C-alpha positions in Angstrom: 1.4 43.6 -3.4 1.9 47.3 -4.9 4.8 49.2 -3.0 6.8 47.8 0.3 4.5 47.2 3.3 6.2 47.6 6.6 6.8 45.2 9.0 3.5 45.0 10.6 1.5 45.7 7.4 2.8 42.1 6.0 2.4 40.6 9.3 -1.1 41.5 8.9 -1.4 40.2 5.5 -1.4 36.2 7.3 -2.9 36.7 11.4 -5.5 38.9 12.9 -3.5 38.0 16.1 -0.1 38.6 15.9 1.4 39.3 19.7 5.3 40.7 19.8 7.9 38.8 22.0 10.6 40.8 23.9 14.5 39.9 23.3 16.7 39.7 26.0 18.4 43.0 26.3 22.3 43.8 26.9 24.2 47.0 26.1 25.8 48.4 23.0 29.0 50.4 22.6 28.6 53.5 20.9 28.4 54.3 17.5 28.5 50.3 17.1 31.6 48.4 17.2 33.4 50.2 14.2 32.2 53.4 15.8 31.0 55.1 12.7 30.4 58.6 13.3 26.7 59.4 13.6 25.7 55.8 13.4 23.9 55.6 16.8 21.6 59.0 15.1 20.9 57.2 12.5 19.4 54.5 14.3 17.2 56.9 16.2 15.9 58.8 13.2 14.9 54.9 11.7 13.4 54.2 15.0 11.0 58.0 14.8 10.6 57.3 11.2 9.4 53.6 11.1 8.2 53.2 14.8 10.3 50.5 15.4 13.4 49.9 17.8 14.8 47.5 15.1 14.7 46.2 11.7 12.9 42.8 12.7 10.0 42.4 14.2 8.9 39.4 15.6 6.3 37.2 17.5 3.6 34.4 17.8 0.8 34.3 15.8 -1.9 32.1 14.4 -2.2 31.3 10.7 -5.2 29.4 9.6 -4.9 26.4 12.2 -1.4 26.3 13.2 0.6 28.4 15.5 4.2 29.9 14.7 6.9 32.1 15.4 6.6 34.7 12.7 9.4 37.0 11.5 9.0 40.3 9.7 11.7 42.6 8.3 10.7 46.1 8.2 12.7 47.6 5.3 12.2 51.0 6.3 14.3 50.8 8.9 18.5 51.0 7.6 17.0 49.0 4.8 16.3 45.7 7.0 19.7 45.2 7.6 21.2 42.7 9.9 23.3 43.9 12.7 24.0 42.9 16.4 20.6 44.4 17.3 18.6 42.2 14.4 20.7 38.6 15.3 19.6 39.0 19.1 16.1 39.2 17.8 16.4 36.0 15.3 18.1 34.2 17.8 15.6 34.9 20.0 12.8 33.9 17.8 13.8 30.5 17.4 14.9 29.5 20.5 11.5 30.1 21.5 10.2 28.3 18.8 12.4 25.1 19.8 11.4 25.2 23.2 7.4 25.7 22.6 8.0 23.9 18.9 6.5 25.7 16.7 7.5 26.2 13.3 9.4 29.8 12.2 7.8 31.7 9.0 10.1 34.7 8.0 8.4 37.5 6.4 11.9 38.8 4.5 12.9 42.5 2.9 16.3 43.5 3.6 19.2 45.1 1.5 22.1 42.5 3.5 24.6 43.0 6.1 24.6 46.5 8.3 28.0 47.6 6.7 28.1 50.3 9.7 29.0 47.4 11.9 31.4 46.2 9.4 32.5 42.1 10.4 30.4 41.9 13.5 27.0 42.6 11.3 28.7 39.7 9.0 29.0 37.5 11.5 25.4 37.9 12.2 24.8 35.3 9.3 26.8 32.5 11.2 24.7 32.9 14.3 21.7 33.2 11.9 22.5 29.8 10.2 23.6 27.9 13.4 19.8 28.9 15.0 18.5 27.7 11.9 19.9 24.8 11.3 19.0 24.0 15.8 15.8 24.7 14.6 15.5 22.1 11.5 17.4 19.7 14.0 14.6 19.7 16.3 12.1 18.5 13.7 10.3 22.0 13.2 9.7 23.2 9.8 10.8 26.7 8.0 9.1 28.7 5.5 10.1 31.9 4.0 8.1 34.5 2.1 10.3 36.9 0.4 9.3 40.4 -0.2 10.7 43.1 -1.8 13.8 43.2 -1.4 15.5 40.2 -0.8 19.4 40.4 -0.9 22.3 39.9 0.2 23.3 37.7 3.4 19.7 38.2 4.0 18.9 35.9 1.0 21.8 33.5 1.4 21.0 33.1 5.1 17.5 33.8 5.7 15.6 32.9 2.5 17.5 30.1 1.2 18.0 28.0 4.1 14.4 27.9 5.0 13.0 24.5 3.5 9.8 25.8 2.0 10.9 29.3 0.4 8.1 31.7 -1.3 7.7 35.1 -3.2 6.0 37.6 -4.2 5.4 38.6 -7.7 8.4 40.6 -9.1 10.4 41.2 -5.8 13.9 41.8 -6.4 15.3 38.2 -5.0 19.0 37.6 -6.0 22.8 38.0 -3.4 24.3 40.7 -5.4 21.6 43.7 -4.5 21.2 46.4 -7.4 23.8 48.9 -6.7 26.4 45.9 -6.5 25.9 44.2 -9.6 27.7 44.3 -13.1 26.9 47.3 -15.2 25.6 44.6 -17.6 23.9 41.7 -15.3 19.8 41.3 -16.9 17.8 42.4 -14.0 15.3 40.3 -15.0 18.1 37.6 -13.3 17.4 38.5 -10.4 13.8 38.2 -9.8 11.3 36.2 -7.9 10.2 34.4 -11.5 14.2 33.5 -12.5 14.4 32.5 -9.1 11.9 29.8 -9.5 12.3 29.0 -12.9 16.3 28.1 -11.5 15.2 25.9 -9.0 16.0 28.5 -5.8 12.1 28.7 -4.3 9.0 27.1 -4.8 6.4 29.4 -6.0 5.6 33.2 -6.6 2.1 34.1 -5.2 0.0 36.8 -4.9 -0.6 38.5 -2.2 -4.2 38.2 -2.1 -3.2 33.8 -1.8 -0.6 34.1 0.8 -2.4 33.6 3.6 -4.5 30.3 2.5 -1.3 29.3 0.5 0.9 29.7 4.2 -1.8 28.3 6.4 -2.0 24.7 4.0 1.8 24.7 4.3 1.6 25.1 7.9 -1.5 22.6 8.3 0.5 20.2 6.2 4.2 20.1 7.9 3.4 20.4 11.2 1.3 16.8 11.3 4.1 14.7 11.7 3.1 10.6 11.4 4.5 7.3 12.4 2.3 5.3 9.7 3.4 4.9 6.1 1.7 6.3 3.8 -1.2 3.5 2.2 0.1 2.6 -2.2 -2.3 3.9 -3.9 -5.4 1.9 -5.1 -5.2 1.1 -8.9 -6.7 4.0 -11.5 -8.8 2.3 -14.3 -6.8 2.6 -18.0 -9.1 4.2 -20.9 -10.6 2.4 -23.5 -8.3 2.0 -26.5 -9.6 3.6 -29.7 -9.8 1.6 -33.0 -6.6 1.6 -34.5 -4.3 1.7 -31.3 -2.6 -2.1 -32.5 -1.4 0.1 -35.5 1.0 1.8 -32.7 1.4 -1.8 -30.3 4.6 -1.4 -28.1 5.8 2.0 -29.9 7.8 4.3 -27.2 7.1 8.1 -27.3 10.2 10.4 -27.9 12.4 10.6 -25.3 12.3 13.6 -23.3 9.0 15.2 -25.8 6.2 15.7 -23.6 6.6 16.7 -19.0 3.8 14.7 -17.8 1.7 14.1 -20.0 -1.9 15.1 -18.9 -3.6 12.2 -17.8 -7.3 10.6 -18.9 -8.4 12.5 -15.8 -7.5 16.0 -17.2 -10.0 18.8 -18.7 -10.1 19.3 -22.1 -8.3 21.9 -24.4 -10.2 24.9 -24.3 -13.2 25.7 -26.3 -14.0 21.7 -26.5 -16.3 19.8 -24.7 -14.8 16.9 -22.2 -16.3 13.5 -23.1 -17.3 11.1 -20.8 -14.8 8.9 -20.2 -15.0 5.5 -21.5 -13.4 3.4 -19.0 -12.6 -0.4 -19.7 -12.4 -2.9 -16.7 -9.7 -3.8 -15.0 -7.3 -5.8 -17.6 -6.0 -9.0 -16.4 -2.5 -9.1 -15.9 -0.5 -9.0 -19.1 0.5 -12.3 -20.8 3.6 -11.5 -21.6 6.5 -9.2 -21.3 5.8 -7.9 -24.6 2.4 -6.8 -23.6 3.4 -5.7 -20.1 5.9 -3.5 -21.5 3.0 -1.9 -24.1 0.7 -1.2 -21.2 3.2 0.6 -19.9 4.1 2.7 -22.4 0.5 3.5 -23.4 -1.0 7.0 -23.7 -3.9 6.2 -22.6 -3.1 4.5 -19.2 -3.4 7.3 -15.8 -0.3 9.0 -15.4 0.9 10.5 -12.1 -1.0 13.7 -11.5 -4.5 11.3 -11.7 -2.7 9.3 -9.3 -1.7 12.4 -7.2 -5.3 13.9 -7.8 -7.2 10.8 -6.5 -5.0 10.7 -3.7 -4.8 13.5 -1.8 -7.6 15.6 -0.7 -5.1 18.6 -1.1 -1.4 19.5 -1.9 1.4 21.2 -2.2 4.6 21.4 -4.4 7.8 21.6 -4.0 9.5 22.3 -6.9 13.6 22.6 -7.8 16.7 21.3 -6.7 18.3 24.6 -4.9 21.0 23.8 -7.5 19.7 25.6 -10.1 17.7 23.4 -11.5 14.2 22.3 -12.0 12.1 19.1 -14.1 8.8 19.2 -15.0 9.3 15.5 -15.0 9.1 15.0 -11.4 6.2 16.5 -9.2 7.0 16.7 -5.7 5.4 17.8 -2.7 3.2 16.9 0.4 -0.4 16.4 0.8 -3.5 15.2 2.5 -4.7 11.4 2.8 -7.0 10.3 5.1 -6.6 13.0 7.0 -2.5 12.7 7.3 0.3 14.2 5.8 1.8 12.2 3.0 5.0 13.5 1.0 5.4 12.3 -2.0 7.7 12.3 -5.4 6.3 11.4 -8.6 8.0 10.6 -11.8 5.8 11.4 -14.9 6.8 8.9 -17.4 9.5 11.0 -18.8 13.2 10.5 -18.8 14.2 12.6 -15.3 16.9 14.8 -15.1 19.3 15.2 -12.9 17.5 18.0 -11.1 14.4 15.2 -10.8 16.5 12.9 -8.9 17.9 16.3 -6.6 14.6 18.0 -6.1 13.2 13.8 -4.9 16.3 13.4 -2.5 15.4 17.1 -1.2 11.9 15.7 0.0 12.8 12.8 1.4 15.2 14.8 3.7 12.9 17.1 4.6 9.9 14.5 5.6 12.7 12.3 6.8 13.5 15.4 9.8 9.8 16.0 9.8 8.6 12.9 10.8 6.1 12.7 7.7 5.9 9.7 5.8 6.5 9.9 1.8 4.9 8.4 -0.5 6.9 7.9 -4.9 5.3 6.6 -8.0 7.5 5.9 -10.6 7.2 5.9 -14.3 10.0 6.4 -16.6 11.7 5.1 -19.2 14.7 6.0 -17.3 17.2 8.6 -16.2 18.1 11.2 -19.3 21.5 10.0 -20.6 21.8 12.9 -22.7 25.2 15.1 -22.4 23.4 18.0 -20.8 22.4 15.5 -18.4 26.2 13.9 -17.5 27.3 18.3 -16.9 24.6 17.7 -14.9 25.6 15.3 -12.3 23.3 12.4 -13.6 25.2 10.0 -11.6 25.6 12.0 -8.2 22.0 13.5 -8.3 21.2 9.6 -8.6 23.5 8.1 -6.6 22.3 10.5 -3.6 18.2 9.4 -3.6 19.6 6.2 -3.6 21.3 6.6 0.0 18.6 9.3 1.1 16.1 6.8 0.4 17.7 4.1 1.6 18.9 5.9 4.9 15.2 7.6 5.7 14.0 7.0 8.9 10.3 7.7 8.0 8.2 5.5 6.0 8.6 5.7 2.4 5.7 3.4 0.6 6.6 3.0 -3.9 3.7 2.1 -6.1 5.4 1.2 -10.0 2.5 3.1 -12.0 4.0 2.9 -15.7 7.5 2.2 -17.4 9.9 1.3 -14.6 13.5 1.6 -16.4 16.7 0.5 -14.9 18.5 2.3 -11.3 16.7 5.5 -13.5 13.4 4.4 -11.8 14.6 2.0 -8.8 16.5 4.8 -7.2 12.8 6.3 -6.3 11.8 2.5 -5.0 11.4 1.8 -1.0 12.7 -1.7 -0.3 10.8 -3.9 0.9 8.1 -1.8 0.1 7.2 -1.1 -3.1 3.8 -1.8 -5.2 3.1 -2.2 -9.1 -0.4 -1.6 -10.7 -1.4 -4.3 -14.0 0.1 -1.5 -16.8 3.3 -1.8 -15.4 7.0 -3.4 -15.9 9.9 -3.1 -14.3 13.0 -4.0 -15.7 16.8 -3.7 -15.6 17.0 -2.6 -19.2 14.6 -1.9 -21.9 13.8 -4.8 -24.2 14.8 -3.2 -26.9 18.0 -2.4 -25.7 19.0 -6.0 -24.4 18.0 -7.2 -27.5 20.6 -4.7 -29.3 23.4 -5.5 -26.3 23.0 -9.3 -27.3 23.1 -8.5 -30.8 20.1 -10.1 -31.7 17.5 -8.8 -34.5 14.8 -6.8 -33.9 11.9 -10.1 -34.4 13.5 -11.1 -30.9 12.2 -8.1 -29.0 9.5 -10.0 -27.5 10.6 -12.7 -26.4 13.5 -10.6 -25.1 10.9 -8.9 -22.4 9.8 -12.0 -22.1 13.2 -13.6 -21.0 13.7 -10.0 -18.8 11.0 -11.4 -16.2 9.4 -7.9 -16.1 5.5 -8.8 -15.2 4.0 -7.3 -12.3 3.2 -10.8 -11.3 6.3 -11.7 -12.5 8.2 -8.8 -9.8 6.0 -10.5 -7.5 7.7 -13.8 -7.6 11.2 -12.0 -7.4 9.9 -10.8 -4.3 11.1 -7.3 -6.4 7.4 -5.7 -5.3 4.9 -7.0 -2.1 1.8 -6.8 -4.4 0.0 -5.6 -7.5 -2.7 -3.3 -6.3 -6.1 -2.8 -7.8 -9.0 -0.6 -7.9 -10.8 0.9 -4.9 -14.2 -1.4 -6.1 -12.4 -4.4 -4.8 -12.3 -5.9 -1.7 -8.8 -6.2 -1.2 -5.7 -4.2 -2.4 -3.5 -6.9 -3.6 -3.5 -9.5 -6.5 -0.9 -11.4 -5.3 1.7 -10.6 -2.1 4.9 -11.9 -0.9 6.4 -10.8 2.8 8.9 -8.3 2.6 12.3 -9.7 3.0 14.0 -9.4 7.1 
């Protein structure tokens, strides 16, 4: 998008059937609540210049296949600022959305509260926050599209409060507007791209892709279901190279790689993509160390491969809304078997506090919208460096434990690789967790267990056996319900146990 589009031009990017709806009328004091000299005249000039009666236009439209309430800001009308009349329109839009069970999409372009109305304008943020909360409690999704600029209370109360936040490239986004920032402030910090890196928005979307992206999100978020997500089938492990034995049991450096490419991903640019050499489904691991070795192998499929095989289409959710992101935790919503399933998937690296907070955000949203959740476990454990402690690792893990434990929507879990202690268990659904043949779950890594017990290195393998961490051990212990098999086999489990009462 080049330049600033008007409110109606922004609407035209998304839909061809926008129908504006009326706002209940009431009397306003001359020159506003502060009797600001010339305010009425400024209001009239803005209306003549833009053709709008206020800084917000709202109505009903179809985006893709979904009906929605659309709210669009007119920045040319007093900088898209929020006053009492704006609050009236925003409240009317949310009331209509709840009455007709429709999602709300806000196309925001605002400088914040209208200073000519003083505190009466500022309190509209509380009013809007209440309406947004009521709409959320009604189980209706809210999506914000940040245009240029989105600053002040408009960003804090409208944009950042949405369930899914999209932004246009290079849009100015920040609580502080351009004229009230410190003189030495880095201007790049107040951009959509910076907010994406900080975990405050979910995606930066080009104008040409915005309609399709928004249509996908609306389609996914407006199809609730009470049925649990079925666990994915096991994916085959690629044949190991001849020198694999040299690396037996060797763990990759912690944090060395996020979301390692799966065997299903394309080769590097300029190189042919060789046909995969797939081995038959291996038998279950014979020893604990065998299970650990297979789970740590770089040749087994990772989260991306499982998500690609499971979903026909998906949209990623990004960021913890607290200043952080974790590339090792993939979250979002996808379509499986014609219905929506939310997902949170670890990628084989130590999970950082932002990853746990993002997963908790995902589960809370899915719970509120009535969408089942699938979690994929694959981590050697929670990140344990000093930065992770400073970022609140303990509270983040605790919050995810609580969120999963109290979710009303069904949660299904598949252990696809390493299950390292509480950092993995936080993502597991009680009584509805499954495992692949190439996985293990343990209270502690066998090397660390041996070290704590002051055992020599040659006893690590024996310690792995004593921990009873193999998939079949987990079934016998009642920790997992079963072991999934490939889609070509007639059954989805090799062994099952009934879930506890």
